[in-house]
Backbone as JSON Lines, residues from 0, in Angstrom:
{"i":0,"aa":"X","n":[-21.88,-20.82,-2.87],"ca":[-20.94,-19.75,-3.15],"c":[-19.71,-19.92,-2.26]}
{"i":1,"aa":"X","n":[-18.53,-19.81,-2.85],"ca":[-17.28,-19.98,-2.1],"c":[-17.06,-18.8,-1.17]}
{"i":2,"aa":"X","n":[-16.62,-19.08,0.02],"ca":[-16.31,-18.04,1.0],"c":[-14.81,-17.76,0.94]}
{"i":3,"aa":"X","n":[-14.47,-16.5,0.88],"ca":[-13.07,-16.13,0.89],"c":[-12.51,-16.35,2.28]}
{"i":4,"aa":"X","n":[-11.22,-16.71,2.38],"ca":[-10.63,-16.91,3.7],"c":[-10.58,-15.6,4.48]}
{"i":5,"aa":"X","n":[-10.59,-15.73,5.78],"ca":[-10.48,-14.56,6.64],"c":[-9.06,-14.0,6.52]}
{"i":6,"aa":"X","n":[-8.93,-12.69,6.62],"ca":[-7.59,-12.1,6.53],"c":[-6.81,-12.3,7.82]}
{"i":7,"aa":"X","n":[-5.5,-12.38,7.67],"ca":[-4.59,-12.39,8.81],"c":[-4.0,-10.99,8.89]}
{"i":8,"aa":"X","n":[-4.14,-10.32,10.03],"ca":[-3.56,-8.99,10.14],"c":[-2.08,-9.09,10.46]}
{"i":9,"aa":"X","n":[-1.28,-8.36,9.7],"ca":[0.17,-8.33,9.89],"c":[0.47,-7.25,10.92]}
{"i":10,"aa":"X","n":[1.1,-7.64,12.03],"ca":[1.46,-6.7,13.1],"c":[2.98,-6.59,13.14]}
{"i":11,"aa":"X","n":[3.45,-5.37,13.19],"ca":[4.89,-5.16,13.23],"c":[5.55,-5.57,11.93]}
{"i":12,"aa":"X","n":[4.9,-5.28,10.82],"ca":[5.43,-5.68,9.52],"c":[6.61,-4.83,9.09]}
{"i":13,"aa":"X","n":[7.54,-5.47,8.41],"ca":[8.69,-4.79,7.84],"c":[8.86,-5.29,6.4]}
{"i":14,"aa":"X","n":[9.14,-4.36,5.51],"ca":[9.33,-4.7,4.1],"c":[10.71,-5.29,3.9]}
{"i":15,"aa":"X","n":[10.78,-6.52,3.43],"ca":[12.05,-7.13,3.05],"c":[12.37,-6.71,1.63]}
{"i":16,"aa":"X","n":[11.44,-6.94,0.73],"ca":[11.44,-6.33,-0.59],"c":[9.97,-6.16,-0.97]}
{"i":17,"aa":"X","n":[9.7,-5.69,-2.15],"ca":[8.34,-5.25,-2.45],"c":[7.33,-6.38,-2.6]}
{"i":18,"aa":"X","n":[7.78,-7.63,-2.56],"ca":[6.81,-8.73,-2.56],"c":[6.99,-9.68,-1.37]}
{"i":19,"aa":"X","n":[7.8,-9.28,-0.4],"ca":[8.0,-10.09,0.8],"c":[7.98,-9.21,2.03]}
{"i":20,"aa":"X","n":[7.14,-9.6,2.99],"ca":[6.95,-8.85,4.24],"c":[7.36,-9.73,5.4]}
{"i":21,"aa":"X","n":[8.05,-9.16,6.36],"ca":[8.35,-9.84,7.62],"c":[7.28,-9.42,8.62]}
{"i":22,"aa":"X","n":[6.59,-10.38,9.19],"ca":[5.56,-10.09,10.19],"c":[6.1,-10.45,11.57]}
{"i":23,"aa":"X","n":[6.19,-9.44,12.43],"ca":[6.57,-9.72,13.82],"c":[5.53,-10.65,14.45]}
{"i":24,"aa":"X","n":[4.26,-10.31,14.19],"ca":[3.15,-11.15,14.63],"c":[2.12,-11.2,13.51]}
{"i":25,"aa":"X","n":[1.45,-12.34,13.41],"ca":[0.43,-12.53,12.4],"c":[-0.79,-13.12,13.1]}
{"i":26,"aa":"X","n":[-1.85,-12.3,13.27],"ca":[-3.08,-12.78,13.9],"c":[-3.81,-13.68,12.92]}
{"i":27,"aa":"X","n":[-4.0,-14.95,13.29],"ca":[-4.66,-15.89,12.38],"c":[-6.03,-16.33,12.87]}
{"i":28,"aa":"X","n":[-6.53,-15.7,13.91],"ca":[-7.86,-16.02,14.42],"c":[-7.83,-17.0,15.58]}
{"i":29,"aa":"X","n":[-8.97,-17.12,16.23],"ca":[-9.13,-18.02,17.39],"c":[-8.12,-17.73,18.49]}
{"i":30,"aa":"X","n":[-7.66,-16.49,18.58],"ca":[-6.67,-16.12,19.6],"c":[-5.28,-16.66,19.33]}
{"i":31,"aa":"X","n":[-5.03,-17.06,18.1],"ca":[-3.74,-17.66,17.74],"c":[-2.92,-16.66,16.93]}
{"i":32,"aa":"X","n":[-1.63,-16.6,17.23],"ca":[-0.71,-15.75,16.48],"c":[0.49,-16.57,16.04]}
{"i":33,"aa":"X","n":[0.98,-16.25,14.85],"ca":[2.28,-16.75,14.41],"c":[3.28,-15.63,14.67]}
{"i":34,"aa":"X","n":[4.51,-15.99,14.94],"ca":[5.54,-14.99,15.22],"c":[6.7,-15.15,14.26]}
{"i":35,"aa":"X","n":[7.29,-14.01,13.9],"ca":[8.5,-13.97,13.07],"c":[8.34,-14.76,11.77]}
{"i":36,"aa":"X","n":[7.33,-14.4,10.99],"ca":[7.06,-15.08,9.72],"c":[7.37,-14.17,8.54]}
{"i":37,"aa":"X","n":[7.95,-14.75,7.5],"ca":[8.1,-14.06,6.23],"c":[6.92,-14.48,5.35]}
{"i":38,"aa":"X","n":[6.31,-13.48,4.71],"ca":[5.14,-13.74,3.87],"c":[5.45,-13.23,2.47]}
{"i":39,"aa":"X","n":[5.22,-14.08,1.48],"ca":[5.5,-13.75,0.08],"c":[4.18,-13.5,-0.65]}
{"i":40,"aa":"X","n":[4.13,-12.43,-1.42],"ca":[2.95,-12.16,-2.24],"c":[2.78,-13.29,-3.25]}
{"i":41,"aa":"X","n":[1.59,-13.85,-3.3],"ca":[1.3,-14.94,-4.24],"c":[0.8,-14.42,-5.57]}
{"i":42,"aa":"X","n":[0.35,-13.16,-5.62],"ca":[-0.31,-12.67,-6.82],"c":[0.51,-11.65,-7.61]}
{"i":43,"aa":"X","n":[1.76,-11.41,-7.24],"ca":[2.63,-10.56,-8.06],"c":[4.09,-10.84,-7.73]}
{"i":44,"aa":"X","n":[4.97,-10.5,-8.64],"ca":[6.41,-10.65,-8.48],"c":[7.03,-9.29,-8.71]}
{"i":45,"aa":"X","n":[7.59,-8.71,-7.67],"ca":[8.17,-7.37,-7.77],"c":[9.63,-7.44,-8.2]}
{"i":46,"aa":"X","n":[10.14,-6.3,-8.62],"ca":[11.55,-6.18,-8.97],"c":[12.4,-6.53,-7.76]}
{"i":47,"aa":"X","n":[13.57,-7.09,-8.0],"ca":[14.48,-7.48,-6.92],"c":[15.18,-6.25,-6.34]}
{"i":48,"aa":"X","n":[15.37,-6.24,-5.03],"ca":[16.06,-5.13,-4.38],"c":[17.42,-5.55,-3.83]}
{"i":49,"aa":"X","n":[17.77,-6.83,-4.02],"ca":[19.07,-7.36,-3.62],"c":[19.62,-8.21,-4.76]}
{"i":50,"aa":"X","n":[20.91,-8.4,-4.79],"ca":[21.57,-9.1,-5.9],"c":[21.24,-10.58,-5.99]}
{"i":51,"aa":"X","n":[20.88,-11.21,-4.89],"ca":[20.66,-12.65,-4.94],"c":[19.24,-13.0,-5.35]}
{"i":52,"aa":"X","n":[19.15,-13.92,-6.25],"ca":[17.9,-14.58,-6.64],"c":[18.33,-15.84,-7.35]}
{"i":53,"aa":"X","n":[17.93,-16.94,-6.84],"ca":[18.39,-18.25,-7.31],"c":[18.41,-18.34,-8.84]}
{"i":54,"aa":"X","n":[19.63,-18.45,-9.39],"ca":[19.78,-18.67,-10.83],"c":[19.49,-17.48,-11.72]}
{"i":55,"aa":"X","n":[19.34,-16.29,-11.18],"ca":[19.0,-15.11,-11.99],"c":[20.12,-14.07,-11.91]}
{"i":56,"aa":"X","n":[20.34,-13.4,-13.03],"ca":[21.25,-12.28,-13.06],"c":[20.45,-11.01,-12.8]}
{"i":57,"aa":"X","n":[20.76,-10.33,-11.72],"ca":[20.04,-9.12,-11.34],"c":[20.84,-7.91,-11.82]}
{"i":58,"aa":"X","n":[20.26,-7.12,-12.7],"ca":[20.95,-5.96,-13.27],"c":[20.88,-4.77,-12.32]}
{"i":59,"aa":"X","n":[21.74,-3.78,-12.56],"ca":[21.7,-2.55,-11.77],"c":[20.36,-1.85,-11.92]}
{"i":60,"aa":"X","n":[19.8,-1.89,-13.14],"ca":[18.49,-1.27,-13.39],"c":[17.4,-1.93,-12.56]}
{"i":61,"aa":"X","n":[17.4,-3.27,-12.5],"ca":[16.41,-3.96,-11.69],"c":[16.59,-3.63,-10.21]}
{"i":62,"aa":"X","n":[17.82,-3.56,-9.74],"ca":[18.07,-3.2,-8.34],"c":[17.51,-1.82,-8.03]}
{"i":63,"aa":"X","n":[17.7,-0.88,-8.95],"ca":[17.17,0.48,-8.75],"c":[15.66,0.43,-8.63]}
{"i":64,"aa":"X","n":[15.01,-0.29,-9.56],"ca":[13.55,-0.42,-9.54],"c":[13.07,-1.12,-8.27]}
{"i":65,"aa":"X","n":[13.78,-2.16,-7.87],"ca":[13.4,-2.92,-6.68],"c":[13.51,-2.11,-5.41]}
{"i":66,"aa":"X","n":[14.57,-1.34,-5.31],"ca":[14.75,-0.49,-4.11],"c":[13.7,0.61,-4.06]}
{"i":67,"aa":"X","n":[13.39,1.19,-5.21],"ca":[12.33,2.2,-5.28],"c":[10.99,1.58,-4.84]}
{"i":68,"aa":"X","n":[10.67,0.4,-5.36],"ca":[9.42,-0.28,-5.02],"c":[9.35,-0.56,-3.52]}
{"i":69,"aa":"X","n":[10.42,-1.07,-2.95],"ca":[10.44,-1.38,-1.51],"c":[10.28,-0.11,-0.68]}
{"i":70,"aa":"X","n":[10.96,0.97,-1.07],"ca":[10.85,2.22,-0.32],"c":[9.45,2.81,-0.39]}
{"i":71,"aa":"X","n":[8.83,2.77,-1.58],"ca":[7.47,3.29,-1.71],"c":[6.48,2.43,-0.92]}
{"i":72,"aa":"X","n":[6.71,1.12,-0.88],"ca":[5.84,0.26,-0.08],"c":[6.0,0.56,1.41]}
{"i":73,"aa":"X","n":[7.21,0.8,1.87],"ca":[7.42,1.19,3.27],"c":[6.64,2.46,3.6]}
{"i":74,"aa":"X","n":[6.69,3.43,2.7],"ca":[5.96,4.69,2.91],"c":[4.46,4.44,2.99]}
{"i":75,"aa":"X","n":[3.93,3.62,2.1],"ca":[2.5,3.3,2.11],"c":[2.11,2.64,3.43]}
{"i":76,"aa":"X","n":[2.87,1.65,3.84],"ca":[2.49,0.87,5.02],"c":[2.68,1.63,6.33]}
{"i":77,"aa":"X","n":[3.44,2.73,6.3],"ca":[3.59,3.54,7.51],"c":[2.26,4.13,7.95]}
{"i":78,"aa":"X","n":[1.32,4.31,7.03],"ca":[0.03,4.9,7.38],"c":[-1.15,3.99,7.11]}
{"i":79,"aa":"X","n":[-0.91,2.7,6.95],"ca":[-1.98,1.76,6.61],"c":[-1.82,0.45,7.38]}
{"i":80,"aa":"X","n":[-2.92,-0.26,7.5],"ca":[-2.91,-1.63,8.04],"c":[-2.69,-2.58,6.88]}
{"i":81,"aa":"X","n":[-2.03,-3.7,7.15],"ca":[-1.74,-4.69,6.12],"c":[-2.37,-6.02,6.52]}
{"i":82,"aa":"X","n":[-3.0,-6.68,5.56],"ca":[-3.63,-7.98,5.77],"c":[-3.09,-8.98,4.76]}
{"i":83,"aa":"X","n":[-2.91,-10.2,5.21],"ca":[-2.5,-11.29,4.35],"c":[-3.67,-12.25,4.22]}
{"i":84,"aa":"X","n":[-4.11,-12.48,3.0],"ca":[-5.21,-13.41,2.72],"c":[-4.61,-14.72,2.21]}
{"i":85,"aa":"X","n":[-4.79,-15.79,2.95],"ca":[-4.26,-17.08,2.51],"c":[-4.8,-17.43,1.12]}
{"i":86,"aa":"X","n":[-3.98,-18.08,0.34],"ca":[-4.35,-18.44,-1.01],"c":[-4.97,-19.84,-1.01]}
{"i":87,"aa":"X","n":[-6.19,-19.94,-1.51],"ca":[-6.86,-21.24,-1.61],"c":[-6.35,-22.0,-2.82]}
{"i":88,"aa":"X","n":[-6.22,-23.32,-2.66],"ca":[-5.86,-24.16,-3.8],"c":[-4.38,-24.16,-4.14]}
{"i":89,"aa":"X","n":[-3.57,-23.46,-3.38],"ca":[-2.12,-23.48,-3.6],"c":[-1.46,-23.99,-2.33]}
{"i":90,"aa":"X","n":[-0.2,-24.34,-2.47],"ca":[0.53,-24.73,-1.27],"c":[0.64,-23.5,-0.36]}
{"i":91,"aa":"X","n":[0.78,-23.73,0.93],"ca":[0.78,-22.62,1.88],"c":[2.14,-21.95,2.02]}
{"i":92,"aa":"X","n":[3.21,-22.62,1.57],"ca":[4.56,-22.03,1.65],"c":[5.26,-22.18,0.31]}
{"i":93,"aa":"X","n":[6.06,-21.15,0.0],"ca":[6.81,-21.16,-1.25],"c":[8.12,-21.91,-1.13]}
{"i":94,"aa":"X","n":[8.93,-21.83,-2.17],"ca":[10.17,-22.6,-2.24],"c":[11.2,-22.18,-1.19]}
{"i":95,"aa":"X","n":[11.1,-20.98,-0.65],"ca":[12.03,-20.52,0.39],"c":[11.42,-20.63,1.79]}
{"i":96,"aa":"X","n":[10.29,-21.31,1.91],"ca":[9.66,-21.51,3.22],"c":[8.78,-20.37,3.68]}
{"i":97,"aa":"X","n":[8.59,-19.36,2.84],"ca":[7.74,-18.22,3.21],"c":[6.27,-18.58,3.03]}
{"i":98,"aa":"X","n":[5.42,-18.06,3.92],"ca":[3.99,-18.2,3.74],"c":[3.59,-17.51,2.44]}
{"i":99,"aa":"X","n":[2.6,-18.04,1.73],"ca":[2.1,-17.43,0.5],"c":[0.73,-16.84,0.77]}
{"i":100,"aa":"X","n":[0.54,-15.58,0.37],"ca":[-0.74,-14.9,0.61],"c":[-0.89,-13.75,-0.37]}
{"i":101,"aa":"X","n":[-2.1,-13.28,-0.52],"ca":[-2.38,-12.05,-1.26],"c":[-2.51,-10.94,-0.23]}
{"i":102,"aa":"X","n":[-1.84,-9.82,-0.48],"ca":[-1.86,-8.7,0.46],"c":[-2.96,-7.7,0.1]}
{"i":103,"aa":"X","n":[-3.55,-7.15,1.14],"ca":[-4.5,-6.04,1.0],"c":[-4.15,-5.03,2.08]}
{"i":104,"aa":"X","n":[-4.51,-3.78,1.85],"ca":[-4.2,-2.73,2.81],"c":[-5.38,-1.78,2.95]}
{"i":105,"aa":"X","n":[-5.45,-1.1,4.08],"ca":[-6.47,-0.07,4.29],"c":[-5.93,0.95,5.28]}
{"i":106,"aa":"X","n":[-6.62,2.07,5.38],"ca":[-6.23,3.1,6.33],"c":[-6.29,2.55,7.74]}
{"i":107,"aa":"X","n":[-5.56,3.18,8.64],"ca":[-5.47,2.69,10.01],"c":[-6.82,2.59,10.71]}
{"i":108,"aa":"X","n":[-7.75,3.48,10.36],"ca":[-9.05,3.51,11.04],"c":[-10.16,2.78,10.28]}
{"i":109,"aa":"X","n":[-9.81,2.04,9.23],"ca":[-10.8,1.33,8.42],"c":[-10.8,-0.16,8.72]}
{"i":110,"aa":"X","n":[-11.95,-0.8,8.55],"ca":[-12.0,-2.26,8.73],"c":[-11.41,-2.98,7.52]}
{"i":111,"aa":"X","n":[-11.04,-4.23,7.71],"ca":[-10.44,-5.04,6.64],"c":[-11.35,-5.12,5.42]}
{"i":112,"aa":"X","n":[-12.66,-5.05,5.63],"ca":[-13.61,-5.17,4.51],"c":[-13.42,-4.06,3.48]}
{"i":113,"aa":"X","n":[-12.82,-2.95,3.87],"ca":[-12.6,-1.83,2.95],"c":[-11.19,-1.85,2.35]}
{"i":114,"aa":"X","n":[-10.45,-2.92,2.59],"ca":[-9.07,-2.98,2.13],"c":[-8.99,-3.09,0.61]}
{"i":115,"aa":"X","n":[-7.85,-2.66,0.07],"ca":[-7.58,-2.64,-1.37],"c":[-6.46,-3.63,-1.68]}
{"i":116,"aa":"X","n":[-6.45,-4.14,-2.91],"ca":[-5.43,-5.1,-3.32],"c":[-4.08,-4.41,-3.48]}
{"i":117,"aa":"X","n":[-3.1,-4.88,-2.76],"ca":[-1.75,-4.33,-2.89],"c":[-1.19,-4.58,-4.29]}
{"i":118,"aa":"X","n":[-1.56,-5.69,-4.9],"ca":[-1.11,-6.02,-6.26],"c":[-1.45,-4.89,-7.23]}
{"i":119,"aa":"X","n":[-2.64,-4.31,-7.12],"ca":[-3.05,-3.24,-8.03],"c":[-2.25,-1.97,-7.77]}
{"i":120,"aa":"X","n":[-1.98,-1.68,-6.51],"ca":[-1.18,-0.51,-6.14],"c":[0.23,-0.66,-6.74]}
{"i":121,"aa":"X","n":[0.79,-1.87,-6.6],"ca":[2.12,-2.13,-7.15],"c":[2.13,-2.03,-8.68]}
{"i":122,"aa":"X","n":[1.12,-2.59,-9.31],"ca":[1.03,-2.56,-10.78],"c":[0.92,-1.13,-11.29]}
{"i":123,"aa":"X","n":[0.09,-0.33,-10.66],"ca":[-0.12,1.05,-11.11],"c":[1.14,1.9,-11.01]}
{"i":124,"aa":"X","n":[2.08,1.49,-10.19],"ca":[3.34,2.24,-10.02],"c":[4.51,1.62,-10.79]}
{"i":125,"aa":"X","n":[4.22,0.55,-11.55],"ca":[5.27,-0.09,-12.34],"c":[6.24,-0.93,-11.54]}
{"i":126,"aa":"X","n":[5.8,-1.43,-10.38],"ca":[6.68,-2.19,-9.51],"c":[6.6,-3.7,-9.69]}
{"i":127,"aa":"X","n":[5.86,-4.16,-10.68],"ca":[5.71,-5.6,-10.9],"c":[6.53,-6.0,-12.12]}
{"i":128,"aa":"X","n":[7.25,-7.11,-11.99],"ca":[8.02,-7.64,-13.12],"c":[7.07,-8.14,-14.18]}
{"i":129,"aa":"X","n":[7.45,-8.02,-15.41],"ca":[6.61,-8.49,-16.53],"c":[6.84,-9.95,-16.78]}
């Protein structure tokens, strides 16, 4: 049976947009931390919250949706812990050099084992691009 990778806890996270998180520190185990890393969600693509996206025309409507998604994610993460689960079988960094991972979250006093998929939270609120 395949073992899922251990989660990396995101410390000092800041929302760049609804599918990209800046981690001040990222605990990766064995007493090792990465610092100042951008992490991109590997399992969903959220609406854009800024005008730039390589080769894409970003509409005012998409910007509105993207900013709403980013703000709601900030509110969620203010009261929750965030974990990044490395993606098996894919490259570890995306085209912009960001780490690729699936995000999960849980309440501040809960262990990672009780965490929920951020992708589902985003989908249920209409924050994922079709």
